[in-house]
C-alpha positions as CSV (number, residue, x, y, z in Angstrom):
1,X,46.3,45.8,5.3
2,X,42.9,47.1,4.7
3,X,43.1,46.4,1.5
4,X,43.9,42.7,1.5
5,X,40.7,42.3,4.5
6,X,38.4,43.6,1.5
7,X,40.0,40.7,-1.7
8,X,39.7,38.1,1.2
9,X,36.1,39.2,1.7
10,X,35.3,39.6,-2.1
11,X,36.6,35.8,-2.5
12,X,34.9,34.6,0.5
13,X,31.4,35.9,-0.5
14,X,32.0,34.6,-4.9
15,X,32.7,30.7,-3.0
16,X,29.8,31.3,-0.9
17,X,27.8,32.7,-3.6
18,X,28.8,30.1,-6.1
19,X,27.3,27.3,-3.6
20,X,24.1,29.0,-1.8
21,X,22.7,29.6,-5.6
22,X,23.5,26.1,-6.7
23,X,21.2,24.9,-4.0
24,X,18.9,27.8,-4.8
25,X,19.6,26.4,-8.5
26,X,18.7,23.1,-7.3
27,X,14.8,23.8,-5.5
28,X,13.2,26.0,-8.6
29,X,14.5,23.2,-11.0
30,X,12.6,20.6,-8.3
31,X,9.5,23.2,-8.2
32,X,9.7,23.5,-12.0
33,X,9.4,19.8,-12.2
34,X,6.5,19.4,-9.4
35,X,4.4,22.0,-10.3
36,X,4.8,19.9,-13.5
37,X,3.1,17.1,-12.5
38,X,0.6,18.5,-11.1
39,X,-0.4,20.7,-13.7
40,X,-0.5,17.5,-16.1
41,X,-3.0,16.2,-13.4
42,X,-5.0,18.2,-13.5
43,X,-5.4,17.9,-17.3
44,X,-6.4,14.1,-17.3
45,X,-8.2,14.5,-14.6
46,X,-10.3,16.5,-15.7
47,X,-10.0,15.1,-19.3
48,X,-11.1,11.6,-17.6
49,X,-14.3,13.6,-15.9
50,X,-14.6,15.4,-19.7
51,X,-15.0,12.1,-21.4
52,X,-17.2,10.4,-18.8
53,X,-20.0,13.2,-18.6
54,X,-19.5,13.3,-22.4
55,X,-20.7,9.8,-22.9
56,X,-23.5,10.0,-19.8
57,X,-25.2,12.6,-21.4
58,X,-28.2,12.0,-22.4
59,X,-30.6,13.3,-25.3
60,X,-33.9,13.7,-23.9
61,X,-35.5,13.6,-27.7
62,X,-34.3,11.5,-29.5
63,X,-34.5,9.1,-26.4
64,X,-31.4,7.9,-26.0
65,X,-27.3,8.7,-25.1
66,X,-25.7,9.3,-28.5
67,X,-22.4,9.6,-27.3
68,X,-22.3,6.4,-25.3
69,X,-19.5,4.4,-27.8
70,X,-15.6,4.7,-27.8
71,X,-14.8,7.0,-30.6
72,X,-17.6,10.0,-28.9
73,X,-15.9,10.2,-25.5
74,X,-12.3,9.6,-27.4
75,X,-13.1,12.8,-28.7
76,X,-14.4,14.2,-25.8
77,X,-11.0,13.6,-24.3
78,X,-9.2,14.1,-26.7
79,X,-10.1,18.1,-26.9
80,X,-9.6,18.4,-23.6
81,X,-6.4,16.7,-23.6
82,X,-4.8,18.4,-25.8
83,X,-5.6,22.0,-24.0
84,X,-2.9,21.0,-22.3
85,X,-0.4,20.9,-25.0
86,X,-1.2,16.4,-24.7
87,X,-0.9,15.1,-28.5
88,X,0.4,10.9,-28.1
89,X,-3.1,9.5,-27.0
90,X,-4.2,6.0,-27.3
91,X,-7.5,4.4,-25.7
92,X,-6.7,0.6,-25.4
93,X,-9.7,-1.5,-26.7
94,X,-9.7,-4.6,-24.1
95,X,-12.3,-7.1,-24.3
96,X,-13.1,-6.4,-20.3
97,X,-12.5,-3.3,-18.2
98,X,-8.7,-2.3,-17.1
99,X,-8.5,-4.8,-13.4
100,X,-6.8,-2.6,-10.3
101,X,-4.1,-4.5,-9.0
102,X,-6.2,-4.7,-5.3
103,X,-9.0,-6.3,-6.8
104,X,-11.8,-3.8,-6.8
105,X,-15.1,-4.2,-8.2
106,X,-15.1,-0.8,-9.4
107,X,-11.9,-0.6,-11.3
108,X,-10.2,2.5,-8.9
109,X,-6.6,3.2,-8.5
110,X,-3.9,1.0,-8.4
111,X,-3.4,-0.5,-11.7
112,X,-0.4,-2.6,-13.1
113,X,2.3,-1.1,-14.4
114,X,1.5,-2.8,-17.2
115,X,-1.1,-1.1,-18.0
116,X,0.3,2.6,-18.0
117,X,1.9,3.6,-21.8
118,X,6.3,2.9,-21.9
119,X,6.1,5.8,-23.4
120,X,7.2,9.4,-21.3
121,X,5.0,12.0,-22.1
122,X,2.3,9.1,-23.6
123,X,-1.0,8.4,-22.4
124,X,-3.2,5.2,-22.0
125,X,-7.0,5.7,-21.9
126,X,-9.3,2.9,-20.6
127,X,-13.3,2.5,-20.8
128,X,-15.7,1.2,-19.0
129,X,-19.1,-0.1,-19.1
130,X,-21.1,-1.1,-16.7
131,X,-25.0,-1.7,-17.8
132,X,-27.0,-1.6,-15.1
133,X,-27.6,-5.1,-14.1
134,X,-24.0,-5.0,-13.3
135,X,-22.6,-6.7,-16.2
136,X,-18.7,-4.6,-18.0
137,X,-17.6,-4.6,-21.1
138,X,-14.4,-2.7,-22.2
139,X,-15.4,-1.3,-25.4
140,X,-18.5,0.0,-27.4
141,X,-18.3,0.2,-30.8
142,X,-21.9,2.2,-31.9
143,X,-23.9,3.7,-28.7
144,X,-26.5,2.1,-28.1
145,X,-30.8,2.2,-30.5
146,X,-32.7,3.4,-27.2
147,X,-31.8,4.2,-23.6
148,X,-31.3,1.0,-22.4
149,X,-28.2,2.1,-20.6
150,X,-29.7,3.9,-18.3
151,X,-28.6,4.6,-14.4
152,X,-25.3,2.1,-15.9
153,X,-22.2,3.0,-15.3
154,X,-19.3,4.9,-17.6
155,X,-15.6,5.0,-15.9
156,X,-13.0,6.2,-18.7
157,X,-9.7,6.3,-16.7
158,X,-6.7,8.6,-18.0
159,X,-2.2,6.7,-16.8
160,X,0.0,9.0,-18.1
161,X,4.5,8.1,-17.5
162,X,5.4,12.1,-16.9
163,X,8.8,12.6,-17.5
164,X,11.1,14.4,-15.0
165,X,13.6,16.4,-15.2
166,X,15.7,17.2,-13.0
167,X,18.1,15.7,-12.0
168,X,18.1,16.3,-7.7
169,X,14.0,14.9,-9.0
170,X,14.7,12.1,-10.4
171,X,17.1,10.8,-7.4
172,X,14.3,10.9,-5.8
173,X,11.5,10.3,-7.4
174,X,13.5,7.6,-9.9
175,X,12.5,9.0,-13.5
176,X,9.1,9.9,-14.0
177,X,5.9,9.4,-12.0
178,X,3.1,7.4,-12.9
179,X,0.0,9.5,-12.8
180,X,-3.5,8.3,-13.3
181,X,-7.6,9.5,-12.9
182,X,-10.6,8.0,-13.1
183,X,-14.5,9.3,-13.2
184,X,-17.2,7.4,-12.8
185,X,-20.3,9.2,-14.2
186,X,-24.6,7.2,-14.1
187,X,-25.4,6.9,-17.3
188,X,-28.6,9.0,-17.6
189,X,-31.6,8.1,-19.1
190,X,-35.3,8.0,-18.4
191,X,-37.8,5.5,-18.4
């Protein structure tokens, strides 16, 4: 009689463990997914900050902003993102700055869905330059020959479509999350 109870009890424990381990596994995978999203969001924010800081830098000896152009800013962004393992990076050059969906003049979030990359784990970079007189341009191919851009603004926006891997989290958020970060820096210079 005691033997039969022991067998029944061990069978019940096995079923309980199987059910609870499924829940724990889903929670662990969801935690890993959201941790990955947080890791990439920190990398994107750091890369946007590094790109804007690099472009705004002023060379006092030469009295010019040597890195205030697309390729120099992109070099800083690419180096910052490569540390996080992100290599699919595209600079989106346009005639104007990335326009937010709520119409704010500072080119801050939220951004239209079309601005995000179409593939997962890819990154789109938008660079916006604002001259001291308020004129905005979305592309600079060369650095200015002087410091006429001093007290202007550089804004680097980085957008990524993050791919989720856990089915439970995909059910809550869809297949991916749209991550977006931007940084404004005042362009340095001396009179």
